[in-house]
N, C-alpha and C positions, 0 to 999 in steps of 0.2 A: 749634253749628257742627260739621260733620262733614267728615272727609277723604273725598274722593270718588274721586280718581284720582291717578296719578303718571306721569311720563315721564322717561326718562334720555336723555342726548345725549352721544355720544362725539365730541368736537370737537378739532381740532388746536390747539396742537402735540401735547399728550399728556394732555388733561384729560377728565374725565367730569362733566357737570352733571346735576342732578336738579331737577325741578319737581314740587311737590306742590300739588294743587288742593283747594279746599273748596266746600261747597254754598252759601257766602255770597259766592263770587267772589274771595276773598282767596287769593293764591298765594304760595308760598315757594320759594326757590331754595337749593340746597346743592351742595357740590362733594365728592362721595365718590370718592376715587381713590387708588390706589397707582400710582406711576409705573412703567409697564411691565406693569401688571396691571389695566388699566381694565375689560376684559371680565369678569374674574373678580369684581371688586368690583360691577360692574353686575349680575351674577347674584345676588350676596349681597343687594344692595338689593332686587331683585325678590322674593327669599324673605322678607326682613324686613318688607317692606311688607304682606304678608299679615296681619300683626299689627295694622296701623294703619288699614286701610280701614274706614270707617264710624265711626271713633273721633273724639273731641274732640281737635283738634290742640293745644289749650292745656295739656293735661296732660303737659307735656314730661318732667318727672322720672319719672312713672310709665311713660311710653312707653320712656324710656331704660332703666329697670330691667327692663322686660319684654323688650326687645330683647337686653339683656345676659344677664340671669339666666334668661330663658325657654328658652335653649338649653343642653343639657347640656354641649356643647363651646363654649367662649367665649374671647374675647380674640384676640390675634394681629392681624397687619397687615390682613388682608382683612375680617374681621368688624368690627373697630373702625373701619376706614375707612368701611365701609357705614353703621354707626351714626352716624359723624361727619357725613356728608353729610345724612342724614335729620334729625339733630338740628339742623344749621344751618338747614335749610328750615323746621322747626317753629318755631324762634326767629324766623325772618324773618316767618312768618305771625303769630306772637304780637305782634311789634313793630308790624306793620301793623294788627292788630286794635285795639291800644291807641294807635295813631298816635304811637309813640315809638321812638327808636332802642333797640336791644337793651341797650346799656349802662345806660340808665335803668331797665330792668327787672332789672338785676343789682346795683342799689344806687347807681347813679349814677357819674359820672366822677370820677377823682382827677387827671386831666390833660386838657389841651385838644388836644395833638398828640403824635405818637409819632416818635421818631428812627428813621430807616430806613437800611439800608445797601444798596449795589449790588454786583452780581457783576462780577468781571473774570476774564480768562483763560478757560480751558476745562478739559476733563478732563485734558489734557496742557498745563499752563499755560506760556506763554512771552510775552515782550514785555509784561510786566505793569506795568512802571514808567510808561510813557506812558499806558497804559489807566487806571491809577489817577489820574494827573494829570488826564486828561480828565473822569473822574467828579468829581474835586474842583472842577474848573472849572464843572461843571454844578450845583454846589451841594451835593453829597453830602459828608458829614463822615466817612464810613467806607466801606470796601469789604471784601469777602470773596473769597478765592480758594482753589482747591484747592492743596495744598502741593506735591504730587508725583505723578508717574506711579506705576505699580505698584512695590511693593517686596517683596522676599523677607524672610523672617524675619531673616536676616542679609544685609545688602546692602552695596553699594559706598558708601564715603564720598564718592565723586564725586557721587552723587545728593544726599547731604546738602549738599554744597558748592553744587550747583545751586539748591537751595531757598534757601539763605542768600543767594546772589547775587540771586535774584528779589526776596526781601523787602528786601534792601539797596537795590535799584533803586527800589522803591516808596517807601521811607523817604527816599531822596535826592530824588526828584521831588516828594513831597508835604509834606515837613517833619516835625518831631518830634511834632506833636500830632494828626495824622490817624489815624483808627482803622483798624487792619488786623486782620481775622480770618483765620486760616489753618486751613483745613479739611483734616484728615488723611484724612477720608472713610472711615475704617475700613480704608484700604489698607495701613496701617503696623502691623506687629506689635510686641509689647511691646519686644523688644530694640532695634529701630531707633527706636521712638517715644521712648524715653528719650534717645537720642542727638539726635534732631531737636529735642525740647523744650528741651534744654540749649543746643543751637547757636543757637536762635532767641531765647533769653532777652534778648540785648542790644538787640533791636529794639522792646521794650516793646509787645508785641502787645495788642490788645483781648482776644483769646482764642485758644486752640487748640481746634479742634473735633474730636470723635470721634477722639482720638489712638489709641484701639483700638476694636475692634468692641464693641458693647454687651454681647454675651455674654461678653466678657472684662473687664467693668467693675471686677473686683477688681484689675486691673493699674493702675487709676488711682492707687492708693496709691503705688506705686513711682514713677510718672511725676510725681505731685505733689511727691514728695520731691526731684525733680531740677530743679524750676522753680518760680518764683513767678508765672509767667504764669497768668491765670485759665483754668480748664479747663471746656469746654462739651461737653455731649452730650445725647442724648435724642430725636433725630428718629426713631429706630427703636425707641422704647419707646411703648407704646400704652395704658396705663392707670395709674391712681394706684397700683395694686399693683406694676406694673413699676418705678415711681419710688421706691417705699417704701424698699427696701434701698439704692438709690443715695444717697438723701438721708441715711439713717441712717449710712452709712459715712463721709460727710463729706469726700469727695475731689472733689466737683464744685462749681464756683462759679457756673455758668450752666446752666440746663436749657433744652432746645429742643423741647418737645412740638409736634407739628404738629396744628393744629385740623381738618385733613382726614384725619388718621390716628389720632389719640388720642381718639376718642369725641366729638369736636365741642366745642361751646361748653359744654355741661353738664359734661363730664368735665374739660376743660382749666381751667375756672374753679376746680375743686377741686384740680387738680394745682398750679396757680399758688399757691393758698393754702397747700398743703402746703410748697412751696418757701420761701415767706415765713417760715414758722415755723422753718426751718433757716437763715435769713439768706442764702438762695440767690437769685440773680437769674434772670429769665426772658427769653429772646430767641427767640420762637416761630419755628419752621422754616416756611417758606412759599415754595418755588420754583414755585408753582402759579398758578392763575388768579385772577380778580378776586373771585369769591365767597369763596374761601378767605382772601384778604387782608382782605376786609371783615369776615369772622368774627373773624380775628385782632385787628383794630383795635378791634372792639367789646369784646373781653375785655381787651385791653391798656389800654383807657380806665379800667377798673375795678381794675387790679392795680398796687399801689404798687411791686412788685419787677420789673415789666416795664421793660427798659432799652433795647432796640433791636429792630426788626422787620425780618426778611428780606422781600424782595419781588422779583418776577421780571422787572421791566422790563429788557429787553435781555439777559437771561441767555442763555447759549449754547444752551440746549435749546429756546428759543422760535423755532424756524425756521418762517417763513411767517405765523404769527399770534403776537401778543404780548398782554401783560396788559390793555391798554386796548381791545382790539378788540371785546370782548363786552359793553361797557357803553354806555349811551346818552350819558352825560356823563363823558368822561374826566377832567374837572377834579375829580371827586370824589377822585381820587388825585393831586392836584397836589402835587409835592414842592418845598419851599421851605426853604432853609437846613438841608438834611439832615433835615427833618421832614415829616410829612404830618398834616393835621388829621384828627381823628376824624370819620367820616361822620355827618351829623346827620339824615338822612332816616329815615323809619320803618323798622323791621326792621333789616336789614343796612346800610341807608343807601345802597344802590346800586340802579339800575334796569338789569336785564339786557336787552340787545337781543335779544329772543326771535326776531325775524325772522332776524337774522344767525346766531344759534345753530342754528336749524333749517336754514338754508342750508348751513352748514359741516358739520353732522352728516349731512346728506344727500349733499353733494357731496364731502366730504373727511374721512370718518371715519378716525381714525388707527389704527395698530397699532404704536405706539412701543415699542421695546425698548431697554434699556440695553445697551451693548457688552459683549461677552465678551472679556476680556483673558487672555493667557497669558504666563507668564514664558519666558525664553529656553530653559529646559529642557523646555518643553511643559506644565508644570503650570498649572492654572487660578489666575489672580490675582484678588485683590479689586478690584472696580471702585469 
């Protein structure tokens, strides 16, 4: 079997899909994208695929190593996202070739379903108490929200009080046992992150996420010393080498690699295993489309330390199109009692609605960009 061609599709709301074809008629789908940089990743996919045309798609480990090590300059968000989507598509082909879900080719499942959480609020969260209650009534057992709007290095305690009020509203509406993840989104710098972490301690959160930017991960030591709340980070880390020092330092409790950013199924399976050796949990990042979610669930099925899965249904970024629009059978992601069953079909376990993908790529290709925020003094703020 040989790889014969590939196509990429920029589809709304902010995703990039990849289709790889073979001379035996088996096709694979991947989702190589960085939010806001879809065209850049698309160009990287085009360059990397020069290495794969005419090759046997089943030699996934070798292809991964060639794509990564074959370039003198390597790593980073763009190249690793391009590798990730290609890797997903190759695994999809391999699963279809052997007529088995990918998890069976990774050693088999250690669970039948995966707990999921839902997003509430937005970039500037408000009225989250009732939103969380609505998700609870829909059957979810956990939600995540952005903690705050932009924050200066040293900022007003009024903003801290607003965060506390919002989390208190969720706890009041949903009760003591409902899971709440609070995403600092790297918007908060170390001085205020310590204040926020301590202020949120009484609410017994599921985790606080990216309390500081990943380039400042050394600050997690001081934050960990201010709270017993589990600390999560990792969506902006892209390889096992990025995670190595984070795990060695010992101040993270949950890592969140993204299977469309961190080298795909091949690399993330290795990252998950590294975390298990440090007694660290995994909650993969995935505010993306159905191909990315399917890839996450295939690896989640095989990872003992995978604890909860992000998914994008109803997220505030999904304007116009949502998670289920691009699959022929939306029931593959049916949520029940806060869980989703591991897809059982061959490969990724989903069937992409190619006709609809082509229609949207032709009629409504996106050019999504994240907002640019500024502080009151005019300086650029972290989004």
